[in-house]
C-alpha positions in Angstrom: -14.3 21.0 -6.8 -10.5 21.8 -8.5 -9.7 23.6 -11.9 -8.0 20.2 -13.3 -11.3 17.9 -12.3 -13.7 20.7 -14.2 -11.8 20.3 -17.1 -11.3 16.1 -17.4 -14.9 16.0 -16.3 -15.5 18.7 -19.6 -13.9 17.6 -22.1 -13.0 13.7 -20.9 -15.4 10.9 -21.2 -17.3 10.5 -18.2 -16.8 7.2 -16.1 -19.8 5.8 -17.2 -19.0 6.3 -21.0 -15.2 4.9 -20.5 -16.4 2.0 -18.3 -18.7 1.2 -21.4 -15.9 1.7 -23.6 -13.2 0.2 -22.1 -14.5 -3.3 -20.0 -10.7 -4.1 -19.3 -10.2 -1.4 -17.9 -11.4 -1.9 -14.3 -11.7 1.5 -12.0 -13.2 2.8 -9.4 -14.9 6.2 -10.5 -12.8 8.1 -7.7 -9.4 6.3 -9.3 -10.7 7.3 -13.0 -11.1 10.4 -11.9 -7.8 10.9 -9.6 -5.9 9.3 -13.2 -7.3 11.5 -15.2 -6.1 14.8 -12.4 -2.7 13.3 -12.3 -2.7 13.3 -16.2 -3.9 16.9 -16.5 -1.5 18.2 -14.0 1.8 16.3 -15.9 0.2 18.0 -19.2 0.3 21.4 -17.4 3.9 21.3 -17.1 5.1 19.8 -20.6 2.8 21.9 -23.3 2.7 25.3 -24.4 -0.8 25.7 -24.7 -2.9 26.4 -21.6 -5.1 23.3 -20.7 -7.8 26.0 -19.2 -8.1 27.3 -22.8 -9.0 24.5 -24.2 -12.9 24.5 -25.5 -14.1 21.1 -26.8 -13.4 17.5 -27.0 -11.9 18.1 -30.4 -9.0 20.4 -29.4 -8.8 18.3 -26.5 -7.7 15.6 -29.1 -5.6 17.4 -31.3 -3.6 18.7 -28.2 -2.6 14.9 -27.1 -2.3 13.6 -30.9 0.2 16.7 -32.2 2.4 16.4 -28.5 2.3 12.1 -28.3 6.1 12.9 -28.7 7.1 15.0 -26.5 5.0 13.6 -24.0 6.4 9.8 -24.3 9.7 11.6 -24.5 8.7 13.2 -21.3 7.5 10.3 -19.3 10.9 8.5 -20.1 13.2 11.8 -18.7 11.3 11.6 -15.4 12.1 8.2 -15.2 15.4 9.7 -13.3 14.1 11.1 -10.5 11.0 9.0 -9.9 10.5 5.3 -7.7 9.7 2.6 -10.1 5.8 2.3 -8.2 5.4 6.4 -9.0 6.8 6.3 -12.1 4.4 3.3 -13.4 1.4 5.2 -11.7 2.4 8.4 -14.3 2.2 6.3 -17.1 -1.1 4.7 -16.3 -2.5 8.3 -15.8 -1.5 9.0 -19.0 -3.0 5.9 -20.8 -5.9 6.5 -19.3 -6.6 9.7 -20.2 -5.4 9.0 -23.7 -8.5 6.5 -23.6 -10.6 9.0 -22.1 -9.7 11.3 -25.0 -10.5 8.6 -27.6 -6.8 8.1 -28.6 -7.0 4.1 -27.6 -4.3 3.4 -30.4 -1.5 5.9 -28.8 -2.7 4.8 -25.1 -1.5 1.7 -26.2 2.0 2.9 -27.6 2.5 4.6 -24.1 1.4 1.6 -21.9 3.9 -0.3 -24.3 7.2 2.2 -22.6 9.7 0.6 -20.2 11.2 2.1 -17.7 13.9 2.9 -19.5 16.3 3.5 -15.8 17.6 0.5 -14.7 16.4 -0.7 -10.9 19.5 0.3 -9.2 19.9 4.0 -10.3 15.9 4.4 -10.1 15.0 6.6 -6.9 13.7 5.9 -3.5 11.4 6.6 -1.3 12.4 8.7 1.2 9.2 9.4 3.0 9.6 5.4 3.5 12.9 5.6 4.5 12.5 7.9 7.8 10.3 6.0 9.5 10.8 4.1 12.4 11.0 0.7 12.1 10.9 -0.5 15.5 8.9 0.3 18.0 10.7 -0.3 21.7 7.6 -0.5 24.8 9.5 3.1 25.7 8.5 4.6 22.7 5.3 3.1 22.7 4.9 4.5 26.0 6.2 7.9 25.4 3.5 8.7 22.5 0.8 6.7 24.0 1.4 9.1 26.6 1.5 12.0 25.1 -1.1 11.2 23.3 -3.2 10.7 26.3 -2.0 13.7 28.1 -3.7 15.4 24.7 -6.9 13.8 25.2 -6.6 12.2 21.4 -9.3 9.0 21.4 -8.2 8.5 17.7 -4.7 8.2 18.0 -5.0 6.5 21.0 -7.2 3.9 19.5 -5.7 3.6 16.5 -1.8 2.6 18.1 -3.7 -0.1 20.2 -5.3 -1.6 17.4 -1.6 -1.5 15.0 0.0 -2.5 17.9 -2.1 -5.8 18.6 -3.4 -6.4 15.0 -1.2 -4.9 13.0 -3.7 -3.0 11.1 -3.4 -0.6 8.1 -4.7 2.5 9.2 -6.9 2.5 6.3 -8.5 -0.8 7.6 -9.7 1.2 10.7 -12.6 2.0 9.2 -13.0 -1.8 8.0 -13.1 -3.1 11.2 -16.1 -5.6 12.3 -16.6 -6.5 16.0 -17.1 -10.5 15.7 -17.1 -11.7 19.3 -16.3 -10.2 22.4 -15.5 -12.9 25.6 -13.9 -12.6 28.5 -11.0 -14.0 27.7 -10.7 -13.4 23.6 -11.9 -10.9 21.1 -12.6 -11.7 17.0 -12.5 -9.3 14.9 -13.1 -9.4 11.1 -10.7 -6.8 9.3 -11.8 -6.1 5.3 -8.3 -5.0 4.0 -8.0 -2.1 2.0 -5.4 -3.2 -1.1 -8.2 -4.1 -3.0 -8.6 -3.1 -6.4 -12.3 -3.2 -8.2 -11.4 -5.7 -10.0 -10.2 -7.8 -6.7 -13.5 -7.2 -5.5 -15.0 -8.5 -8.0 -13.4 -11.7 -8.9 -12.2 -12.5 -5.4 -9.0 -14.6 -7.4 -7.6 -11.4 -8.9 -7.8 -9.6 -5.0 -4.5 -8.2 -4.1 -5.0 -8.3 -0.6 -6.7 -10.7 1.8 -9.4 -9.9 4.8 -9.0 -11.9 7.2 -10.6 -12.5 10.7 -8.2 -12.1 14.2 -8.4 -13.2 17.3 -6.7 -12.0 20.5 -6.5 -12.1 23.9 -9.6 -9.6 25.4 -8.4 -6.3 27.1 -10.3 -3.3 27.8 -8.0 -1.2 25.5 -9.0 -3.7 22.4 -12.9 -3.2 23.6 -11.9 0.9 23.9 -10.4 1.2 20.3 -13.1 -1.0 18.5 -16.1 1.7 20.0 -13.3 4.5 18.8 -12.9 3.8 15.3 -16.3 2.4 14.7 -17.5 5.2 12.7 -14.2 6.7 11.7 -13.4 7.8 8.1 -10.6 8.6 6.1 -10.6 12.1 7.2 -10.1 11.4 10.8 -7.6 8.4 10.1 -5.0 11.4 7.8 -6.1 14.0 11.0 -4.5 11.3 13.6 -1.7 10.4 11.7 -0.7 14.3 11.6 -1.0 14.8 14.6 0.9 12.2 15.8 3.8 13.1 13.1 3.8 16.4 14.8 4.3 14.9 18.3 6.7 12.7 17.0 9.0 15.3 16.2 8.7 17.4 19.1 9.7 14.2 21.2 12.4 13.1 19.5 13.2 16.3 17.6 16.6 15.2 17.1 15.8 11.7 15.4 16.1 10.8 11.8 13.6 8.3 11.9 10.2 9.1 13.5 7.0 7.6 14.7 4.2 6.9 13.1 1.3 4.1 12.5 3.2 2.1 9.7 6.1 1.7 12.7 3.9 -0.5 14.3 3.1 -2.5 11.8 6.7 -2.8 11.2 7.3 -4.0 14.9 4.3 -6.5 14.4 6.3 -8.0 11.3 9.3 -8.5 12.8 7.4 -9.9 15.7 5.6 -12.7 13.5 8.2 -13.0 11.6 10.7 -14.1 14.8 7.5 -16.6 16.5 6.3 -17.9 13.4 9.1 -18.6 10.6 10.6 -21.2 12.9 7.5 -23.5 12.7 6.0 -25.5 9.2 3.7 -22.9 7.6 4.9 -20.1 9.5 5.7 -18.0 6.6 2.0 -18.3 5.5 0.4 -17.8 8.7 2.3 -14.7 9.1 1.5 -13.4 5.4 -2.5 -13.9 6.4 -2.7 -12.4 9.6 -0.8 -9.2 7.8 -3.3 -9.7 5.4 -0.7 -10.6 2.5 -1.8 -12.5 -0.4 1.7 -13.8 -1.3 4.1 -14.9 1.2 6.4 -12.5 -0.8 4.6 -9.2 0.2 5.7 -9.9 4.1 9.3 -9.3 3.1 8.9 -5.2 3.4 7.4 -5.8 6.7 10.1 -6.0 9.8 13.3 -7.8 10.4 13.0 -11.3 11.8 16.3 -10.1 13.9 14.7 -7.4 15.7 11.5 -9.2 16.5 10.6 -10.6 19.9 9.9 -13.8 21.7 6.9 -14.5 24.0 4.7 -10.8 22.3 0.6 -12.2 22.0 -0.2 -12.2 18.6 -3.4 -12.8 17.4 -4.7 -16.3 15.4 -6.2 -16.3 12.1 -8.9 -18.1 10.3 -8.3 -21.6 8.6 -10.0 -20.0 5.8 -7.9 -16.7 5.0 -4.8 -18.9 5.6 -6.2 -21.6 3.0 -5.7 -18.3 0.2 -2.7 -16.9 1.0 0.4 -18.2 -1.9 3.6 -19.2 -0.8 5.4 -17.5 -3.9 8.9 -17.1 -1.9 8.3 -20.7 -1.1 7.8 -21.2 -4.7 10.3 -19.4 -6.7 13.7 -19.7 -3.5 13.2 -22.8 -2.0 15.0 -25.1 -4.4 15.0 -28.1 -2.0 16.3 -25.9 0.8 13.7 -27.3 3.2 10.6 -25.8 4.9 12.0 -23.2 6.7 14.4 -21.4 3.8 14.5 -17.7 4.4 14.9 -16.4 1.4 16.1 -12.9 2.2 18.7 -14.1 4.9 19.7 -15.8 2.2 20.1 -13.1 -0.6 21.9 -10.3 2.7 24.3 -13.2 3.3 24.3 -14.6 -0.9 23.8 -17.7 0.3 22.8 -18.7 -3.2 23.3 -19.1 -6.9 21.8 -18.0 -10.3 20.5 -21.2 -11.0 18.4 -21.1 -7.7 16.3 -18.5 -9.0 14.0 -18.5 -11.6 14.7 -17.7 -15.5 12.9 -14.0 -14.7 14.8 -12.9 -11.5 18.4 -11.4 -11.7 20.4 -10.5 -8.5 
């Protein structure tokens, strides 16, 4: 148990007490304590008082009240060095910590603070930019052979599943074999992009469970058997081994192979083969486990996708849950196959085509 965790448990409300007092904050217990840990680290860097010297909840409450102005100012200042997501997560952590200390009014004031930095001037996630986003057959084969020589069964299984069904790495532990026939395999993928609220209220879910049917192969059967009891630690360890292998194999490359590289490539192939068909954008989102069609815009590129790749079929129930928000916002009579991403890149749009909340 870390020092930060001991501090959180000693001075903030317990999770049970917090969940009773703040019923609108739907959090998993682990998420709650992670937020408090993030807030503790942030506060340790900006206050003169050592947090380890705090002996009571009363002292903690006084510390947060007295330093609210400094904390709010520092939060705004960090916006220049953080991505939109990381800044929003920090603000959320501080809001949760203030509520957990019994300072709901100040927590609401923190929540009302908007990111002061314009989108164009914010930091970008450089880690994501170093990911290889197109995996050729040659690259896949070289990494696969490397992991085979190393006897790395977990990495081989994760690579196979990432290539064939495009799962998120964390979804490997959420796979359920429904049926295996001579010519096809049906797999239930329990999506990992879910908040506690989404698990309780299906309409509030961020991601989707989906049932995928793929052409039968021994490689997929072996992969499913390997990941049957896999956990987060094994997944992360396999990711690190592939990361090190990639840097060794392609030592002079700026971008490196990872499991998400396979998901990007999978997304490209989906776009290339489905976007020219009616409803293809919705089917592609369903296969990826996205609730909205706009989410798939972050994965892959139509032009780099390949035709003729064997893609899985997705169940109708999942397809019916997908909302075509791209079509709702941007289509504006341009036809069923309008690609907003391509239109934006080519500047083939005018501002009046966009909904009022968008400005480009």
